[in-house]
C-alpha positions as CSV (number, residue, x, y, z in Angstrom):
1,M,-90.6,29.0,30.2
2,F,-91.1,25.5,28.6
3,K,-90.8,26.9,25.1
4,I,-87.6,28.7,26.1
5,L,-86.1,25.6,27.4
6,I,-87.0,23.7,24.2
7,L,-85.3,26.4,22.2
8,L,-82.2,26.3,24.3
9,L,-82.0,22.6,24.0
10,L,-82.5,22.8,20.2
11,S,-79.8,25.4,19.9
12,V,-77.3,23.3,21.9
13,S,-78.2,20.2,19.7
14,L,-77.7,22.2,16.5
15,A,-74.4,23.6,17.7
16,H,-73.2,20.2,18.7
17,A,-74.2,18.8,15.3
18,A,-72.4,21.6,13.5
19,E,-69.3,21.0,15.6
20,T,-69.4,17.3,14.8
21,D,-69.8,18.0,11.1
22,K,-66.8,20.4,11.3
23,T,-64.7,17.8,13.1
24,A,-65.6,15.1,10.6
25,A,-64.7,17.3,7.7
26,T,-61.3,18.2,9.3
27,I,-60.6,14.5,9.8
28,K,-61.5,13.7,6.2
29,N,-59.3,16.5,4.9
30,T,-56.3,15.4,7.1
31,L,-56.5,11.8,6.0
32,E,-57.0,12.6,2.4
33,K,-54.0,15.0,2.4
34,N,-51.6,12.7,4.2
35,Y,-52.7,9.1,4.0
36,E,-55.0,8.5,1.0
37,Q,-52.3,6.4,-0.7
38,L,-52.3,4.1,2.4
39,I,-56.0,3.7,3.0
40,G,-57.6,4.7,-0.4
41,P,-60.2,7.4,-1.3
42,I,-62.4,8.3,1.6
43,S,-66.1,8.6,1.0
44,Q,-67.4,9.4,4.5
45,V,-66.3,10.3,8.0
46,N,-69.0,9.8,10.8
47,K,-69.3,9.7,14.5
48,S,-69.0,6.2,15.9
49,P,-70.9,4.9,19.0
50,I,-67.7,5.5,21.1
51,P,-67.3,9.2,22.1
52,G,-64.2,10.8,20.4
53,L,-63.9,8.0,17.8
54,Y,-65.0,8.4,14.2
55,E,-65.6,5.9,11.5
56,V,-63.8,6.4,8.2
57,I,-65.4,4.8,5.1
58,T,-63.0,3.9,2.3
59,G,-64.4,1.9,-0.6
60,D,-65.8,-1.2,1.1
61,H,-63.9,-0.9,4.4
62,I,-64.5,0.8,7.7
63,F,-61.6,2.2,9.8
64,Y,-61.7,4.2,13.0
65,T,-59.7,7.3,14.0
66,D,-59.5,9.9,16.7
67,K,-60.5,13.5,16.5
68,A,-56.9,14.6,15.6
69,A,-56.6,11.8,12.9
70,Q,-53.4,10.7,14.5
71,Y,-54.3,7.1,15.1
72,L,-56.0,4.6,12.7
73,I,-57.8,1.5,13.9
74,D,-58.5,-1.4,11.5
75,G,-60.8,-3.9,13.2
76,S,-64.3,-4.6,14.5
77,M,-66.2,-2.7,17.2
78,F,-68.3,-4.9,19.5
79,D,-71.1,-4.1,22.0
80,L,-70.2,-6.6,24.6
81,K,-73.4,-6.2,26.6
82,A,-75.6,-6.7,23.6
83,R,-73.2,-9.2,22.0
84,R,-73.3,-7.4,18.7
85,N,-70.6,-6.7,16.1
86,L,-71.4,-3.1,15.4
87,T,-68.8,-2.8,12.6
88,E,-70.4,-5.7,10.7
89,E,-73.9,-4.4,11.2
90,R,-72.8,-1.0,10.0
91,A,-71.0,-2.5,6.9
92,R,-74.2,-4.3,5.9
93,V,-76.0,-1.0,5.6
94,L,-73.2,1.1,4.2
95,F,-72.3,-1.4,1.5
96,A,-75.7,-2.7,0.6
97,V,-76.2,-3.6,-3.0
98,D,-78.8,-2.4,-5.4
99,F,-81.2,-5.4,-5.5
100,S,-82.7,-4.3,-8.8
101,K,-79.3,-4.6,-10.5
102,L,-78.7,-8.2,-9.4
103,P,-78.4,-10.4,-12.5
104,L,-81.5,-12.5,-11.5
105,D,-81.4,-14.4,-14.8
106,L,-78.5,-16.3,-13.3
107,A,-80.6,-17.5,-10.4
108,V,-83.1,-20.3,-9.9
109,K,-86.5,-18.5,-9.2
110,R,-89.1,-19.8,-6.8
111,V,-92.4,-18.1,-5.8
112,K,-94.0,-18.9,-2.6
113,G,-97.6,-17.7,-1.9
114,N,-98.2,-14.3,-3.5
115,G,-94.4,-13.7,-3.8
116,S,-94.7,-10.1,-2.6
117,R,-91.5,-10.1,-0.7
118,K,-88.1,-10.7,-2.2
119,M,-84.9,-12.5,-1.2
120,A,-81.8,-13.6,-3.2
121,Y,-79.3,-16.0,-1.7
122,F,-76.1,-17.8,-2.5
123,A,-76.1,-21.5,-1.6
124,D,-74.0,-24.6,-2.1
125,P,-75.6,-28.1,-2.5
126,N,-73.1,-29.6,-0.1
127,C,-73.5,-26.9,2.6
128,G,-75.1,-28.1,5.8
129,Y,-76.4,-24.7,6.8
130,C,-77.9,-24.2,3.4
131,K,-79.9,-27.4,3.9
132,K,-81.1,-26.0,7.3
133,L,-82.0,-22.8,5.6
134,E,-84.2,-24.7,3.0
135,H,-86.0,-26.4,5.8
136,E,-86.7,-23.1,7.5
137,L,-87.9,-21.6,4.2
138,Q,-90.7,-24.2,4.2
139,S,-92.3,-22.1,6.9
140,V,-92.0,-18.9,5.0
141,S,-94.6,-17.8,2.5
142,D,-95.4,-14.9,0.3
143,V,-91.8,-14.5,-0.9
144,T,-90.0,-14.7,-4.3
145,L,-86.7,-16.4,-3.9
146,Y,-83.7,-16.1,-6.2
147,L,-81.2,-18.8,-5.7
148,F,-77.6,-18.3,-6.9
149,L,-75.9,-21.8,-7.1
150,Y,-72.6,-21.1,-5.6
151,P,-70.3,-24.3,-5.6
152,I,-67.5,-23.7,-3.1
153,F,-67.3,-27.1,-1.5
154,D,-65.6,-30.1,-3.1
155,G,-67.9,-32.1,-5.4
156,S,-70.5,-29.3,-5.6
157,A,-69.8,-28.2,-9.2
158,E,-71.2,-31.4,-10.7
159,K,-74.3,-31.2,-8.6
160,V,-74.8,-27.5,-9.6
161,Q,-74.4,-28.6,-13.3
162,N,-77.0,-31.3,-12.9
163,I,-79.4,-29.0,-11.0
164,W,-79.2,-26.2,-13.6
165,C,-79.5,-28.6,-16.5
166,S,-82.5,-30.4,-15.1
167,A,-86.0,-29.9,-16.4
168,D,-87.3,-28.4,-13.1
169,R,-84.4,-26.6,-11.4
170,A,-86.3,-25.6,-8.3
171,K,-87.8,-29.0,-7.7
172,T,-84.4,-30.7,-8.2
173,W,-82.9,-28.3,-5.7
174,E,-85.6,-28.9,-3.1
175,D,-85.5,-32.7,-3.6
176,L,-81.7,-32.6,-2.9
177,M,-81.7,-30.2,0.1
178,L,-84.9,-31.4,1.8
179,N,-85.0,-35.0,1.0
180,G,-81.4,-36.0,0.0
181,V,-82.4,-37.0,-3.5
182,Q,-79.3,-36.6,-5.6
183,P,-79.8,-34.7,-8.9
184,P,-79.8,-37.1,-11.8
185,A,-76.9,-36.9,-14.2
186,V,-78.2,-35.2,-17.3
187,A,-76.7,-34.1,-20.6
188,K,-74.5,-31.1,-20.1
189,C,-75.8,-27.7,-20.9
190,D,-74.5,-24.1,-20.6
191,T,-74.4,-23.0,-17.0
192,P,-73.9,-19.6,-15.5
193,T,-71.6,-20.9,-12.8
194,A,-68.6,-18.8,-13.8
195,K,-70.7,-15.6,-13.8
196,V,-72.3,-16.5,-10.5
197,M,-68.8,-17.1,-8.9
198,A,-67.7,-13.8,-10.2
199,L,-70.7,-12.1,-8.8
200,G,-70.1,-13.7,-5.4
201,R,-66.5,-12.6,-5.4
202,N,-67.6,-9.1,-6.3
203,L,-70.1,-9.0,-3.4
204,K,-67.5,-10.6,-1.1
205,V,-69.6,-13.7,-0.5
206,N,-67.0,-15.9,1.3
207,G,-69.4,-18.5,2.6
208,T,-72.8,-20.0,2.2
209,P,-75.6,-19.3,2.7
210,A,-75.5,-15.6,2.1
211,L,-78.8,-13.8,2.0
212,I,-79.6,-10.5,0.2
213,F,-82.8,-8.8,1.1
214,A,-84.8,-6.3,-1.0
215,N,-83.1,-3.3,0.5
216,G,-79.7,-4.7,-0.5
217,V,-78.5,-5.6,2.9
218,I,-76.4,-8.9,2.8
219,N,-76.7,-11.2,5.7
220,P,-73.9,-13.8,5.9
221,G,-75.2,-17.0,7.3
222,Y,-78.3,-19.1,8.1
223,M,-81.4,-17.6,9.7
224,P,-84.3,-19.4,11.4
225,A,-87.9,-18.9,10.0
226,A,-88.9,-16.4,12.6
227,E,-85.9,-14.2,11.9
228,L,-86.4,-14.6,8.2
229,E,-90.0,-13.3,8.6
230,K,-88.9,-10.3,10.5
231,A,-86.1,-9.5,8.0
232,L,-88.3,-10.0,5.0
233,D,-91.0,-7.6,6.5
234,S,-88.5,-4.9,7.6
235,N,-86.3,-5.1,4.5
236,S,-89.0,-5.2,1.8
237,K,-89.5,-2.3,-0.5
């Protein structure tokens, strides 16, 4: 009797999944046929956490639509009870970058402990939360850090130049962010700032700090040490 019940439940589940796939395919076809010029090429249509609402993935954007593809919603979905932006969380996974393809030669490299875990991040020398992040990173070990100097605040470009052109970039950065020691003015050298800024724009880095973990998920904003540890462990490859 128990086996029969399991088989019935499995059959219902498979039928429901097939119906969902059929609905998603119909929605995708309808939108592509009638509205592709408006919203762009569609890569995916999936169920959303809200019954009857589907997420529509176009390029680097998430829309929502109903089963009939009559209405289109452009905005974020929130779980109020959990205080979570579900659209933002989903976007981080859907639009994760290939960490192995990041131009790490444009970054300041630091190895802490055995360096087994990896994290790249964009930071500005005049960013208050970037300084908080550096203090938190003092409590994090066994990680290789790749710092992209990203001057978006007034007066930051000169500091970035002096940091990059210094004899020890990592130490100069830490002296500034942890102890307030200004980077000494040095002879100018070729800096990768223009390339880093272009990279940031391509990855839609609109503020600092912006963290990129080994699985390619981008986290906009500062994280305390305990959360960094969890993220580094769960996102390491």
